[in-house]
N, C-alpha and C positions, 0 to 999 in steps of 0.2 A: 517414511524412506524420503521426503523431498529434500531435507538438508542433506542426506547422502548422496542422493541423485546429483544435486548442486556440486556437491564436491568433485564425484566423479566427472562429471562435466567440465568442470574448471582445470580439475586435472591435467584433463586430456587435451582444453583447447582453451589455452589462457588468451585472455584479452589482447588482442595487438597492442602493444605500447609503440609510441614513437619517442625517438630521439629528444624531441621538445619537452618531453613529459617530466624531464628530471635533468639535473646538471650533472654530469660524469664525475665521480670523484676518484681521486688518487690517494690512496691510503699507506701509511706508513707501518699501520699494526692493524691487529683486530681490535674491535670496540666493544665496550657492555651492549647487551639486548636492550633495544629500545623498544620493542613491540609489544602486542597486548599479551596479558598474562598465561605463562605456560601451563600445561596440564601436569598434575602431581606425576612423578614416575610412575611408572606400571610394572609391577612384578611379573614377569612373564613364566607362567606354569613350565613346568618340566613334565612333559606328556609321556603316558605309558604309550606302548607300541600300539599300533593299529592291526589287529589281525587280516589275514586275508579273508575270514569268514564273512558271509552276507550278513546283514541284518535281519532282525526277525520279520517274518512275512507281513504282519499287520502294518508296521512302520514302512516297509518298502512299497507295499500298495499305496499308502498316504503320500510317498514321496512320487510316486509314478504320475499319480494324480495331481499333485503340486506342480510337476514339469509340465505338465499338458496343459494346465491352467496358466503359467508362467509364459509358456510358447504362446499360446492363444492371446495372451492379454498384453504381450511385448510386440507381437505380430513378427516375430524373428524368424527369418529364414532359415537360421542354424543356430543350435544352442548345445552347448555341453554343462553338466552338471555334475556336482559330486558332494557327496556328505561322508565324514569320515570320523567316527567315535571311537578315542583311544579305549583300547580293553576290549571293544565289543566287535568292530567290524565295518564295513563299507557298502555303500551304494554309488553307483553312476550310471549315467544315462546320456546319450547323444542322439540328438534328432537333427538331421542335415538335408533330409529330403534328397534333391539330386545334386548338392553340393559336398564337396569332401568334408569328411568328419573332424578334421583338425581345424581349430580355431586361434585367433590371435589373441593375445591376452594384452596386447599393449601396455601401459605404463605398470601393470601389475608384474611386468618382468623385471622391473628394476630391482625388485629385490633378489632376483640372481646376481647380477651385477655387485650389490653390496653385499651379499653372502661371501662372494669369491675376494671382493677385496678386503673384508674383513678376516678372511682365512689367511691373505698373505700378511695381514698385520700378526695375527697369532703366530705365523711361522716366522716372523722377523723379516721379512722382505720388504716391509714398509712400514710407516708410522702415520697414524692419525693426523700428527701435528706436520706432516711433511707439506711444505707448500708445492702446489700444483705446478708452480714454475721450475720444480725441479725435473719436471718429466715433459712439459708442454711449453714452447715458448710463446710469447704474444699474448698471454691471458691477461686482462686487467687485474691488476694489483696480483699477478700472479706469484709475487715473492711472499705475500701474506695470505691468500686464500688458500686453505689447506684440504686435505683429502677430508677431515671430518666435515667442513664446510661444504664441499660438494655432495656428500652423503646424505646431510641434512636440509640442503639447499639455502644454506645461511652466508654464501659467497659474496653476495650482492651482484653476482653476473645476470646479464640478460640472458635470455634464452632464444638462440638464433631461428627458431621456428615462429616466433613472434614477428619478426622483421616483415613488413609487407610487402616488399618485392621480393624476397626469398618466398614467402608463402604463393607469390602469385607465379613464380616459376614451375610450383608444382612438381618436383622433381627430388631426388635424394640429394644430399649436400654432403660433400666431405668434410671431414674434422679440420682442415684447413681453412675451407669456406667458411665453416662455422667460427672458428676461431676469429676471422677477418670481420666477420659480422659483429660480434660481442664486442671486439676491439673499437670497430666504428662508433658504435653505440655507447660504449663505456660502462664502467660500473656505476648500479643506482645506489648502492649503499656499502658501507665498509663490511668486512668480514664481521659475522657475528650481531652486527647491528638489528638486521631485521631478516624475516623469512620472505622467500619469492621463490616459486616454483621455477626450476631451469633444466630443461630436458639436455643443453650444451654440459651441465656440468655432469651428466652421467654418460655424454658422448667423452669427456675427458677423462671420466674414469675408466672407462674401455681403453684408452689409451696408456693410462697409468697400468691397469693389468699387462697389457703388451710387454709394457717395457720391464716390469719387474718380475713376470711369470715368464718371459722368455717364448711366447707363442701368441697367437692371435686369441682376441680375448674369447671368441665364442670356441675356441679350443680349451680354454681353461674352464669355462663354465660347463664344459661337457665331461671333462675330466675331474673336475672338482664335485659336481653336483649330479649330473645326468646320469653317467655310469655307473657311480657308487651306488644309487640308489636304484639302479636297474630299472629305470624308466622308459618306457618302449616307444611312446608318442610323442614326448617333450623334446623339443629341439630348439637351438636359437638361430635367428636367419643370419647368413652371409652377405656381404654388398652384392647387388645383384641380383640376388635370389627372386625367382619369379612367383614363388611360393603357390605352385599350380595344386598342390596338395591339402590347401587351406582355404576355408570357406570365404565366398567374395565378400568383400566389405559392400555394405549397401546403406545408402543415407537420402532421405528427402531434403536433408538440410543444406549439405555441401559435399563436395566431390571428395572421397575418401581419398587417403594416401595409399601407395603400396606398402604392404607390413615393412616389408625389407629396408624401407625409407627411415624406421626408427631408429635403427641401429642400437647403440647400447642403452637407449633410453626407453625401448619396446621390444625387446628383442626376440620374445618365446611364441611358439605356438605349440597347440597339444592339445591333448584332453583334460577335463576337469580333475579326472582322477590322478594324473600324474601330477598337475599343479598344486593339489591338495596335498601330495605325499612330499612333495616339497617341504611345505610349512609344517607337516607332521614331523619330519624329521628334523627340521630346523629348532622346532618346539621341544622336540624329544632328544636334542642333545647329540645328533648325530652328523651336525654340519659344522658347528659353533660350539665353542666352551660355554658354559650356562653363564658364567660373569659376561660374555662377549653378547649372548642374547639379551641379557638384562641391560646393557649399555643400548642397545637397539631402542629401547622404549623408556631411557633413563631420562632424556631431557625430550620433550615433545612440545612442539611449537603450533600455534594455532595457525590452521590452513584457511582456506577462502570462506568456508561457512561455519557457522557455531557447531560444535561437536566435533569437528574433524582436525585431528592434531599429526604432525609427521616429526618422526625419529630419526634413526639412521638407517634409511633406506624401507623403512616401515612405517604404516599407518596406525594410529588408533583413533576408532571412530565409536562416538557415543550414540547409538540406535535406539529413537523413542520406541517403547513398547506399547501396544493397546491398552494397559493397564496403569499407565502413566509413569511407568519407571523408565529406565534405560538398560540396554545390553552394551557392553563393551566389545567390540571387534578389534582384533588385533592381527593386520595382515596388510594388502595392498589393493588399492582399486587402480583402474586404469580404463581409458577410452579414448576413442577417435571417431572423426565421422562415419557411421557406419558399424561401429565395434564399442562393446561395453564388457567390462570383466571384473571379477572381484574375487578374491581368495582371502579368506577370514578365519583366525579361532575365536568363536563366541564364547566368553568367559561365563556368562551366565548357564549356557546350555552343555559346556564342555563337548563341543563339537566343532569340526573343521569344515566350511563349507566353500564351494568353488563354483562359479559358473561364469561362462564367457558366453556372449552371443552376437550374431549379426543385426543388422538393422539399427534403428533410434531408441530402441526401448531401453529400460533400466535392468543392468545386469545386479544392481545393489537391491532392487526390489524383489529381483527373482530369487535372490540369496535369502532375503528376509522370510518370503513366503515358504521357503524348504524348511527353514530354521522352525517357523510355527508348526510344518508337518511332522516335524520331529518331535515337539512338545506335548501334542494333543493328539487324543485318538479321534477326535470330532471334526 
């Protein structure tokens, strides 16, 4: 799990880049991709419904043991986990001690923004090839960076949270502030040429959603995902939300952010069961058309670490197994100092697993441990 853990950390905490690291580019058009080899397209499955029934008692017992082992190994003050098996049932557990039972999903929440964006595309309110400059002024190369680029992190945009001065301020920044920061740094590549994670890209998508859907992006996520699925714990954070019902982020490495500071780049808090049900609905054809879900995994760009790939608001991660084979996970990871999260469908196991924790432990390793408990009675 070392590779997955590294990808998680890097996705959450990109190395701080300086303007001197590259010469900003002014681009008249998109260019051909010139990065490392893409992953082959992945055929996303159409999952059967997950019944509300509990899993069999022996499996539940193993998962309970695995949860306690993971919580002890990660030293997580708070942890939530869920396992959903289409056609069979579900298990979930939260252990938060004296902390609230809601946990922060960090960048795993980007998928909610991606789903709403793609719903708006399906509704004809938006096109993937629309330039972001149509909706937000001042974005470097905004007349050629597209909505598709923002979803896939291929727009060549700087991520404002990497600016050293902005990080030192340790506060929330408005979209206008973020746009000024990325404009000051300039684009590091032309659209389509390279893959580079940009939280600001998802902040821009939040503004796009507001413009075309006629309401705050938080209201769009609630109306289009949370309410239709009947999710009781999952919610998205508003600007200035103190998140007093959320387990406190704790890190020995770096001062944690306040969860609401992440904005559309990491908007969700709630239980693992609810986050897993979002992905069960997505892969079950309840949130997007099947061809749209396939497109989310149709062009997969290599991420920071070998085995991790990014599509349209979704990741495909190759996870080494003890027998020398690999499992393919379809989902999204996330993290920030003091919190980690992952929600994924394991193709090999036919299982959706989700876990979020506080502290500096690995959510991905926790998810892998739970999948091993599903596989084996030993």
